[in-house]
C-alpha positions in Angstrom: 56.6 142.8 254.5 54.5 143.2 251.4 55.5 146.8 251.2 59.2 145.8 251.3 58.6 143.0 248.7 57.0 145.5 246.3 60.1 147.7 246.3 62.3 144.8 244.9 62.7 144.2 241.2 60.0 142.1 239.6 62.3 139.1 239.0 63.1 138.9 242.7 59.4 139.3 243.5 58.5 136.3 241.3 61.4 134.3 242.8 60.2 135.1 246.3 56.6 134.2 245.5 57.8 130.8 244.0 59.9 130.0 247.0 56.9 130.8 249.3 54.7 128.5 247.3 57.2 125.7 247.2 57.9 125.8 250.9 54.1 125.5 251.7 53.6 122.6 249.2 53.4 119.0 250.5 56.7 117.2 250.5 57.4 115.0 247.5 56.7 111.3 248.0 59.4 108.7 247.4 58.5 105.5 245.7 57.4 102.7 248.2 60.4 100.6 247.0 63.7 102.1 245.9 64.4 101.6 242.2 67.6 99.5 241.8 70.4 101.1 239.8 70.6 98.0 237.5 67.0 98.5 236.5 67.6 102.2 235.6 70.7 101.3 233.6 69.1 98.4 231.7 66.1 100.3 230.3 65.5 99.4 226.6 66.3 102.1 224.1 65.7 102.4 220.4 68.1 103.5 217.6 68.7 103.2 213.9 65.1 104.1 212.8 64.4 103.6 209.1 61.2 104.1 207.2 60.2 101.8 204.4 60.1 103.3 200.9 56.4 102.2 200.5 53.6 101.0 202.7 54.2 103.1 205.8 56.3 100.6 207.8 59.2 101.6 210.0 62.0 99.5 211.4 64.4 100.2 214.3 66.8 98.5 216.6 66.1 98.0 220.3 68.9 97.4 222.8 67.5 95.7 225.9 70.0 94.8 228.5 72.7 94.7 225.9 70.7 92.4 223.6 70.1 94.1 220.2 67.1 93.1 218.0 65.3 94.5 215.0 61.8 95.6 215.4 59.1 96.8 212.9 55.7 98.5 213.0 53.2 99.4 210.3 49.8 100.9 209.7 47.2 101.2 210.9 48.0 100.6 214.6 51.8 100.8 214.5 52.2 98.1 217.2 55.9 97.3 217.4 56.9 93.6 217.0 60.3 92.0 217.2 61.7 90.5 214.0 64.9 89.0 215.1 65.5 86.8 218.2 69.0 87.4 219.3 69.2 86.5 223.0 72.7 87.1 224.1 74.4 90.3 225.3 77.4 89.6 223.0 78.2 93.2 222.2 77.3 92.8 218.5 75.6 95.9 217.2 72.9 96.1 214.6 73.3 99.0 212.2 72.7 100.2 208.6 69.0 99.3 208.2 68.1 99.2 204.5 64.7 98.3 203.1 64.1 96.6 199.7 62.3 98.9 197.2 59.0 97.0 197.7 59.2 97.3 201.5 59.0 93.6 202.0 62.5 92.9 203.4 65.0 94.7 205.6 68.8 94.3 205.3 71.0 95.1 208.3 74.6 94.8 209.4 75.4 92.8 212.5 78.8 93.3 214.1 81.2 96.1 214.5 83.7 97.6 212.1 87.3 96.3 211.9 90.0 98.2 213.7 93.3 99.3 212.1 94.6 95.8 212.3 91.5 94.4 210.5 90.1 92.8 213.7 86.4 92.8 214.3 85.3 93.7 217.8 84.7 90.6 220.0 83.6 92.1 223.3 82.8 88.7 224.9 86.0 87.0 223.7 84.0 84.4 221.8 86.6 81.7 220.8 84.8 81.4 217.4 85.5 85.0 216.8 83.1 87.7 215.5 82.2 89.0 212.1 80.6 92.0 210.5 78.0 90.6 208.2 75.0 91.6 206.2 71.7 89.9 206.9 68.1 90.2 205.5 64.8 89.4 207.0 61.2 89.5 205.8 59.2 92.4 207.3 56.6 89.8 208.2 59.1 87.8 210.3 60.9 84.5 210.0 64.6 83.6 210.2 67.2 86.0 209.1 69.3 85.0 206.1 73.0 85.8 206.0 74.0 87.6 202.8 77.7 87.7 203.6 80.6 89.4 205.3 80.6 93.1 204.7 79.0 96.4 205.5 77.2 99.4 203.9 74.6 97.5 202.0 72.7 99.3 199.2 69.8 97.5 197.6 69.5 97.9 193.8 66.5 99.9 192.6 65.0 96.7 191.1 65.4 94.9 194.4 67.2 92.0 192.8 70.6 92.4 194.6 72.8 94.5 196.8 76.1 96.3 196.5 78.2 96.3 199.7 81.7 96.8 201.0 84.0 94.0 202.0 87.6 95.0 203.1 87.5 98.2 201.0 86.2 96.4 197.8 82.7 96.8 196.4 80.8 93.5 196.0 77.6 92.6 194.3 75.3 89.8 195.5 71.8 88.6 194.8 69.6 88.8 197.8 69.8 85.0 198.2 73.2 84.5 199.9 76.9 85.1 199.9 78.1 82.2 197.8 77.5 84.2 194.7 78.9 87.5 195.9 81.3 88.9 193.3 83.7 91.9 193.5 82.9 94.7 191.1 85.7 95.6 188.8 86.4 99.3 188.8 87.8 100.7 185.5 
């Protein structure tokens, strides 16, 4: 048989040798308990990773069983810790992570973009409705502060305010809250 095998092309020889090794190997073991499909489908996964401009921190979003939260890690050990404490699978995404220039705060958008009719996604049919709003939170933790309805936040280089979009109009707001958000007049 070895003589016949040597007459075959090298690729077939290698394939035959691999098949012989695999057939003599011990059978693969199955886990003692079957893994439920729900467990496989509900594994947490990260997205929206954003490095801080200074200090070496990094922020990201974790979706765990449909619940999205903001996480952060920093030097020297880079142990991740959750900053926000959203607890419901309400279908509201967290996107557009933006650090302040000093790396002390993170801005993010919570909620989806409006459709052609101007409606914000409300996957759980919450009677109160849904919104797409900009929030900020300290990189050290604490309660998030709502900046206002809008998207695409950009922090000023001085870190004293943000420009953002609201229904196609550019707004400016101090980092304190949305009561002082003003549209920017374009000339």
